[in-house]
C-alpha positions in Angstrom: -9.7 6.8 32.3 -9.0 9.3 29.5 -6.1 8.3 27.3 -3.9 10.9 25.7 -4.3 9.2 22.3 -6.5 6.6 20.7 -5.6 5.1 17.3 -8.1 3.1 15.3 -6.4 0.7 12.9 -3.6 -1.8 13.4 -2.0 -1.6 10.0 1.5 -0.3 9.5 0.5 3.4 9.3 -1.4 3.2 12.6 1.4 1.4 14.3 4.0 3.9 13.0 1.9 6.8 14.2 1.7 5.2 17.7 5.5 4.7 17.8 6.0 8.4 16.8 3.6 9.7 19.4 5.1 7.7 22.2 8.6 8.8 21.2 7.5 12.4 21.2 5.6 12.2 24.5 7.2 9.5 26.7 4.8 8.3 29.3 1.7 9.3 27.3 -1.2 6.9 27.6 -2.1 5.4 24.2 -4.4 2.7 23.0 -4.8 1.1 19.6 -8.1 -0.5 18.6 -8.0 -3.1 15.9 -11.1 -5.0 14.7 -9.2 -8.1 13.6 -7.7 -10.8 15.8 -4.2 -9.9 14.6 -2.3 -6.8 13.3 -1.7 -6.0 9.6 -4.4 -8.3 8.3 -5.4 -6.2 5.3 -3.4 -3.9 3.0 -0.2 -4.1 5.1 -0.2 -7.9 5.1 -1.3 -8.4 1.5 1.2 -6.3 -0.4 4.3 -7.4 -2.3 6.8 -6.7 0.5 8.8 -4.2 -1.5 10.8 -1.4 0.0 10.3 1.1 -2.8 13.0 3.6 -3.9 10.5 6.2 -5.2 11.2 6.5 -8.9 7.6 7.0 -9.9 7.0 10.2 -7.9 7.3 13.8 -9.1 10.6 15.4 -8.0 10.2 17.5 -4.9 6.7 16.1 -4.2 5.6 15.0 -0.8 5.3 11.3 -1.9 8.8 11.3 -3.3 10.3 12.8 -0.1 8.3 10.4 2.2 9.3 7.4 0.1 13.0 8.3 0.2 13.0 8.9 3.9 10.7 5.9 4.5 13.0 3.5 2.7 16.0 4.7 4.8 14.0 4.5 8.0 12.5 1.1 7.2 16.0 -0.4 6.5 17.3 1.2 9.7 14.5 -0.1 11.8 15.0 -3.6 10.4 18.7 -3.5 11.1 18.2 -2.3 14.7 15.6 -5.0 15.5 17.1 -7.9 13.6 14.4 -8.1 10.9 15.6 -9.8 7.8 15.5 -7.7 4.7 17.4 -7.7 1.4 18.4 -4.9 -0.9 18.1 -6.8 -4.2 17.5 -4.0 -6.6 14.7 -3.5 -9.2 14.7 -3.6 -13.0 12.1 -1.7 -15.0 11.9 -3.3 -18.4 10.7 -1.6 -21.6 9.1 -4.0 -24.1 8.0 -1.5 -26.8 9.1 1.8 -28.4 6.3 3.5 -26.4 7.7 2.1 -23.2 11.2 3.2 -24.2 9.9 6.7 -24.4 8.3 6.4 -21.0 11.5 4.9 -19.6 13.4 8.0 -20.7 11.0 10.1 -18.8 11.4 7.9 -15.7 15.2 8.1 -16.0 15.0 11.9 -16.1 12.7 11.9 -13.1 15.0 9.6 -11.1 18.0 11.9 -11.7 16.0 14.9 -10.6 15.1 12.9 -7.4 18.8 12.3 -6.8 18.4 8.5 -7.2 21.1 6.0 -8.2 19.8 4.6 -11.5 21.5 2.7 -14.3 20.2 2.7 -17.8 20.6 -0.6 -19.7 20.3 -1.5 -23.3 18.9 -4.9 -24.5 22.3 -6.7 -24.3 23.1 -5.3 -20.9 19.6 -6.3 -19.7 20.1 -9.9 -21.0 23.5 -10.1 -19.2 22.0 -8.9 -15.9 18.8 -11.1 -16.2 19.3 -14.0 -18.7 15.6 -14.9 -18.5 14.3 -11.4 -19.1 13.9 -9.8 -22.5 13.3 -6.2 -23.5 14.5 -3.2 -25.5 16.1 -1.6 -22.5 15.7 -1.1 -18.8 16.4 0.9 -15.7 18.1 -0.6 -12.7 17.6 0.8 -9.2 20.0 -0.7 -6.7 18.3 0.7 -3.6 15.0 -1.2 -3.8 14.6 -3.9 -1.2 12.2 -6.6 0.1 10.9 -7.4 3.6 8.0 -9.1 5.4 5.9 -6.1 6.5 3.9 -8.3 8.9 7.1 -9.0 10.8 7.8 -5.3 10.7 4.4 -4.7 12.3 4.9 -7.3 15.0 8.1 -5.6 16.0 6.5 -2.2 15.9 3.9 -3.6 18.3 6.6 -4.8 20.7 8.1 -1.3 20.7 4.7 0.3 21.3 4.1 -2.0 24.3 7.5 -1.3 25.7 6.8 2.4 25.6 3.6 1.9 27.5 1.1 1.7 24.7 -1.9 -0.7 24.8 -3.1 -2.7 21.8 -6.6 -4.1 21.9 -7.6 -6.6 19.2 -11.1 -7.8 18.1 -12.5 -4.3 18.9 -14.9 -3.2 16.1 -15.8 0.5 16.5 -19.5 1.1 16.6 -19.7 4.8 17.6 -17.4 7.9 17.7 -18.5 11.1 19.5 -16.4 14.2 19.8 -16.7 16.7 22.8 -14.8 19.9 23.4 -12.3 18.1 25.6 -12.3 14.5 24.5 -13.4 11.9 22.0 -15.4 8.8 23.0 -15.0 5.6 20.9 -17.4 2.7 21.5 -17.1 -0.9 20.5 -19.4 -3.7 21.5 -19.8 -3.3 25.2 -16.8 -1.0 25.8 -16.1 2.7 25.5 -12.7 4.4 25.4 -12.1 8.1 25.9 -9.1 10.0 24.6 -7.9 13.6 24.2 -6.9 12.9 20.6 -8.2 10.4 18.1 -6.3 9.2 15.0 -8.1 7.0 12.5 -5.9 4.9 10.2 -8.6 2.5 9.0 -7.6 1.9 5.4 -10.4 0.1 3.6 -12.9 1.3 6.2 -11.6 4.9 6.5 -14.6 6.6 4.8 -17.1 4.7 6.9 -15.4 5.7 10.2 -15.2 9.3 9.1 -18.9 9.2 8.4 -19.5 7.5 11.7 -17.7 10.3 13.4 -20.0 12.9 11.8 -17.5 14.2 9.3 -18.9 15.2 5.8 -16.7 13.7 3.1 -16.9 13.9 -0.7 -15.2 10.6 -1.5 -15.7 6.9 -1.1 -13.3 4.0 -0.8 -13.6 1.7 -3.8 -11.9 -1.7 -3.4 -9.6 -2.8 -6.2 -8.5 -6.4 -6.1 -4.9 -7.2 -6.9 -4.5 -10.9 -7.9 -1.2 -12.6 -7.5 0.2 -16.0 -8.6 3.2 -17.8 -7.1 5.8 -19.5 -9.3 6.8 -23.1 -8.5 9.8 -23.6 -6.3 11.8 -24.8 -9.3 11.7 -21.2 -10.6 12.7 -19.4 -7.5 15.9 -18.4 -9.2 14.3 -17.3 -12.5 15.3 -13.6 -11.7 18.1 -12.0 -9.7 16.2 -8.7 -9.0 12.6 -7.5 -8.9 11.3 -7.2 -12.5 8.7 -4.4 -13.3 7.2 -3.3 -16.6 7.4 0.4 -17.5 4.1 1.7 -16.1 1.5 3.6 -18.0 1.5 7.1 -16.4 -2.2 7.4 -17.1 -3.0 4.5 -14.7 -2.6 4.4 -10.9 -1.2 0.8 -10.9 2.3 -0.4 -11.7 1.4 -3.4 -13.8 2.1 -7.1 -13.4 5.6 -7.7 -12.0 7.9 -10.5 -10.8 8.7 -10.1 -7.2 11.3 -11.9 -5.2 9.9 -12.5 -1.7 11.9 -12.5 1.5 11.1 -16.2 2.0 12.8 -17.1 -1.3 9.7 -17.5 -3.4 8.7 -15.5 -6.5 5.2 -14.0 -7.0 3.7 -12.7 -10.2 1.3 -9.7 -10.0 -0.8 -7.9 -9.2 -3.4 -7.0 -11.8 -6.1 -4.5 -10.8 -9.8 -5.4 -11.0 -12.8 -4.1 -9.2 -13.3 -5.9 -5.9 -16.6 -7.4 -4.9 -16.0 -6.6 -1.3 -13.6 -4.5 0.8 -12.2 -7.5 2.6 -13.2 -10.4 0.3 -9.9 -11.9 -0.7 -11.3 -15.1 -2.3 -12.0 -14.9 -6.0 -15.8 -14.3 -6.7 -16.4 -13.8 -3.0 -19.0 -11.0 -2.6 -20.0 -8.6 0.1 -23.3 -7.2 -1.1 -23.3 -4.3 1.3 -20.0 -3.1 -0.1 -21.2 -3.5 -3.7 -24.5 -1.7 -3.0 -22.6 1.2 -1.4 -20.2 1.9 -4.2 -22.9 1.2 -6.9 -24.9 4.0 -5.4 -22.0 6.4 -5.4 -21.9 8.7 -8.5 -18.1 8.8 -8.5 -17.9 5.1 -9.0 -19.7 5.1 -12.3 -17.8 8.1 -13.6 -14.4 6.5 -12.8 -15.5 3.2 -14.4 -16.5 5.0 -17.6 -13.2 7.0 -17.6 -11.2 3.8 -17.3 -13.4 1.5 -19.3 -10.8 0.3 -21.7 -8.1 -0.7 -19.2 -10.7 -2.0 -16.8 -12.2 -4.3 -19.4 -8.7 -5.7 -20.2 -7.9 -6.2 -16.5 -11.2 -8.1 -16.0 -10.7 -10.3 -19.0 -7.2 -11.2 -17.8 -8.6 -12.0 -14.4 -11.2 -14.4 -15.9 -8.7 -16.0 -18.3 -5.3 -16.9 -16.9 -3.8 -17.0 -20.4 -4.3 -13.2 -20.7 -2.7 -12.7 -17.4 0.2 -14.9 -18.5 0.7 -12.7 -21.6 1.3 -9.7 -19.4 4.3 -11.6 -17.9 5.6 -13.1 -21.1 6.2 -9.7 -22.5 9.4 -9.6 -20.5 9.7 -13.2 -19.3 8.8 -15.5 -22.2 9.9 -18.7 -20.6 6.8 -18.7 -18.2 4.1 -21.2 -18.9 0.5 -21.4 -17.8 1.3 -24.2 -15.3 3.8 -21.9 -13.6 1.0 -19.6 -12.3 0.1 -21.3 -9.0 -2.5 -20.0 -6.5 -1.6 -17.1 -4.2 -3.6 -14.9 -1.9 -4.9 -11.7 -3.4 -4.6 -8.2 -2.0 -7.2 -5.4 -2.0 -6.3 -1.7 -2.4 -8.3 1.0 -0.8 -8.7 3.5 -3.6 -10.3 6.8 -2.6 -12.6 8.1 -5.4 -14.1 11.6 -5.4 -17.7 12.3 -6.3 -16.6 13.6 -9.7 -15.0 10.2 -10.5 -11.4 11.3 -10.1 -9.0 9.0 -8.3 -7.2 10.4 -5.2 -3.4 9.9 -5.8 -2.3 11.9 -2.8 -2.9 12.1 0.9 -6.4 13.0 2.1 -7.1 14.0 5.7 -10.2 15.1 7.6 -9.5 16.9 10.8 -11.4 18.4 13.7 -10.1 19.9 16.9 -9.7 16.4 18.5 -9.8 14.0 15.5 -7.5 13.3 12.6 -8.8 10.8 10.0 -6.4 9.5 7.4 -8.8 9.1 4.5 -6.2 8.2 2.0 -2.6 7.1 2.4 -1.3 6.5 -1.2 1.1 3.9 -2.3 3.8 3.2 -1.1 2.3 3.6 2.3 4.1 0.6 3.8 7.6 1.9 2.7 6.7 5.4 3.8 4.9 4.5 7.0 7.4 5.9 9.5 7.6 9.4 8.0 3.9 9.3 7.4 3.5 8.7 11.2 5.7 11.7 11.9 3.6 13.8 9.4 0.4 12.7 11.2 1.9 13.7 14.6 2.8 17.1 13.2 -0.7 17.6 12.0 -2.1 16.5 15.3 -0.1 19.0 17.3 -0.3 21.9 14.7 -3.8 21.6 13.2 -4.7 23.5 10.1 
């Protein structure tokens, strides 16, 4: 049997793409191949569960537009399918004069993006959040929280109702493109499809190479370590609390996140991962380490970010340093409040010249589309990203 579509990857972007394709072509045959025993086991299932509003992105940019549409569509999808979510709002807190300057730039950007944002002085900040201190802040009322694993489970139900097939524990070992189809092999099985879409996240570069595509980047894993606060501090904040980010860095800084289950997490930091899927601290995958250590772009990006990288590594090794990142805006936290919590790993695409890829990166042939980089916030933006992938599939460049 030749399927109309084959999708590799059972994260939220792959699932959203499958839903979009089956909506556009009712009755089409579609199969999703996922190497894990369950969906959303990696980036999708290890993020902070935030439905982002999009304040960080340049006005008029693709990321800003996708985030805005994605937030609306995610909330609508949850409402239609009875998935619990909460629009709790987010406070970005400035703790220094430099951060106040950056805050003003973010405020101007938010207004250009047409977002509802409220500027707070120190007294207003204290009234809104008694346990948080700062020189000022920005409040975005549209930011929400959800369990993206539950979103993915519901997406899978929609896909199956529309006739799609989801095959778990299928590790792809070969990809071969012919003029009229693509053949995808796993251990002992082969699927054929007229179109292949690869949404493989942490393994995306390897699958592109497996398919014979020449790429000039590599996925470097960056580990984001979280802590969970004790249950007694679940009410320490009313909203999500974020620092004002450094625009020179690709990460948003350590923040306090209310989770949909009522708990509060602290994090993440951003340290070099010792494996693409090694979530336990100090767990090493030597194949992954050897691969990025032999990539010229890795050493260039390490050198370019040596100062911030050293600080992040030190704070990872010594919890007291991590705590200080939180105490800048939440001084009541103590070392004993930082309880163990599972880490996440971000698939950061790095070019051969050492530059970090902050935007979408695709590799396309007549019958294949590889999503080589889907930048944050891919979970929030997953549904319009799925529509964009479908557009590219039917109108190739």
